[in-house]
C-alpha positions in Angstrom: 0.3 0.2 -0.3 2.6 2.5 0.9 4.2 1.8 -2.5 0.9 2.9 -4.4 0.9 6.1 -2.0 4.4 7.0 -2.7 3.9 6.3 -6.5 1.3 8.3 -7.1 2.7 11.6 -5.1 5.8 11.0 -7.2 3.7 11.0 -10.4 1.7 14.3 -9.3 5.3 15.8 -8.5 6.4 15.5 -12.0 3.1 17.0 -13.0 3.5 19.7 -11.2 7.3 20.3 -12.1 6.6 19.6 -15.7 3.5 22.5 -15.9 6.0 24.9 -13.8 8.4 24.4 -16.1 6.2 25.1 -19.1 4.4 28.1 -17.6 8.3 29.6 -16.7 9.6 28.9 -20.3 6.5 30.2 -21.3 7.0 33.4 -19.5 10.8 33.3 -20.3 9.7 33.6 -23.7 6.7 36.2 -23.6 9.4 38.5 -22.2 11.6 38.1 -25.0 8.8 38.7 -27.0 7.9 41.8 -25.3 11.7 43.0 -25.3 11.4 42.3 -29.2 8.8 44.3 -29.8 10.3 47.3 -27.3 13.5 47.5 -29.3 11.5 47.0 -32.7 9.9 50.4 -31.6 6.3 48.2 -31.2 6.1 49.9 -27.7 1.9 49.2 -27.4 3.1 45.7 -27.9 5.4 45.3 -25.5 3.7 47.2 -23.0 0.5 44.9 -23.3 2.7 41.5 -23.1 4.8 43.2 -19.8 1.5 44.1 -18.1 0.1 40.9 -18.4 3.4 39.9 -17.3 3.8 41.9 -14.5 0.2 41.4 -13.5 1.5 37.9 -12.8 4.4 39.1 -10.3 7.3 39.1 -13.0 9.7 41.6 -11.5 11.6 42.0 -14.8 8.5 43.1 -16.3 7.5 45.4 -13.5 10.5 47.3 -13.9 10.2 47.1 -17.8 6.3 48.6 -17.6 7.8 51.1 -15.0 10.4 52.4 -17.7 7.8 52.6 -19.9 5.6 55.0 -17.9 8.3 57.0 -17.4 9.2 57.4 -21.0 5.8 57.3 -22.4 6.2 54.8 -24.5 3.8 52.5 -25.3 1.7 54.5 -22.4 0.8 57.2 -21.2 3.4 59.2 -20.2 2.2 58.8 -16.3 4.8 58.5 -12.8 2.4 57.4 -10.6 2.3 53.9 -12.8 6.1 54.0 -12.8 6.4 54.5 -9.1 3.6 51.8 -8.8 6.2 49.2 -10.9 9.3 50.2 -10.0 8.1 49.9 -6.3 6.7 46.3 -6.6 10.0 45.3 -8.8 12.1 46.9 -6.2 10.2 45.1 -3.3 11.5 41.9 -5.4 14.7 42.9 -5.1 15.6 44.1 -8.5 19.0 46.8 -7.7 17.8 49.3 -10.7 14.3 49.3 -9.6 15.5 50.3 -5.7 17.7 52.5 -7.6 14.9 54.0 -9.7 12.6 54.4 -7.3 14.8 56.0 -4.7 15.4 58.8 -8.1 11.6 59.3 -7.9 11.7 59.8 -4.3 14.5 62.5 -4.5 12.6 64.1 -7.5 9.1 63.9 -6.0 7.7 62.5 -9.1 4.6 60.0 -8.4 5.4 60.2 -4.7 5.7 63.2 -2.6 9.4 64.3 -2.7 11.3 62.4 0.1 15.0 62.6 0.4 15.5 60.2 3.4 13.2 57.3 1.7 15.1 58.4 -1.9 18.6 57.6 0.4 17.0 54.5 2.0 16.5 53.2 -1.6 19.6 53.9 -2.7 21.2 52.1 0.6 18.9 49.2 -1.0 20.0 49.4 -4.4 23.6 49.9 -3.0 23.7 46.6 -0.9 21.9 44.9 -3.7 25.2 45.3 -6.0 23.7 49.0 -7.8 27.1 50.8 -7.5 25.4 54.0 -8.9 23.3 54.1 -5.7 26.6 55.0 -4.0 26.6 58.7 -5.7 22.9 59.5 -3.9 24.0 57.9 -0.5 27.1 60.2 -0.9 25.2 63.0 -1.1 22.5 62.0 1.3 25.5 61.6 3.4 26.7 64.9 3.4 23.1 66.5 3.1 21.7 64.6 6.7 23.3 64.8 10.4 24.6 61.9 11.9 21.5 61.1 13.9 19.4 61.3 10.9 21.5 58.8 8.5 21.7 56.4 11.3 18.0 56.5 11.2 17.7 56.1 7.8 19.8 53.2 7.7 18.0 51.6 9.6 14.9 52.0 8.1 17.0 50.6 5.0 17.6 47.8 7.0 14.1 47.0 7.3 13.3 47.7 3.6 16.2 45.0 2.7 14.9 42.1 5.1 11.6 42.8 3.8 12.7 42.5 0.4 14.5 39.3 1.0 11.5 37.9 2.4 9.3 38.5 -0.7 12.5 37.3 -2.9 12.4 34.3 -1.0 8.6 33.4 -1.5 
């Protein structure tokens, strides 16, 4: 009896793995299709595909859609939408999205201007390997008091731990 149960479980796991691979491959193909459409200047087609993938939680598609909203390519230029998509990608650990989110905070685009939040997101981006974020951190370090810097760093650590938890899901 236990042999039959084990066999049945293994077959079930195999089916799940098979469909997961098919879905992952389809998602990668769709992302590639969207990227090719974007490079070919077919912005509306790219936006449609990225939007579908972004709605399914694909961080790269969320970032790409954020870029399209910033530039107004294939979609109306909209900083609020750009902020939304960058934030979703940033929370999944995408360093470029974290950096761009910090920039939107610094410029007050799509969100109320907050140099503290910009600085915190640039710290997170730097922790995630985004070297360009170091300029923002350097500027922030000069702009804030030592006490403010420490408070912002604590906030960045909290953001970092949340992004790590989300990325592991």
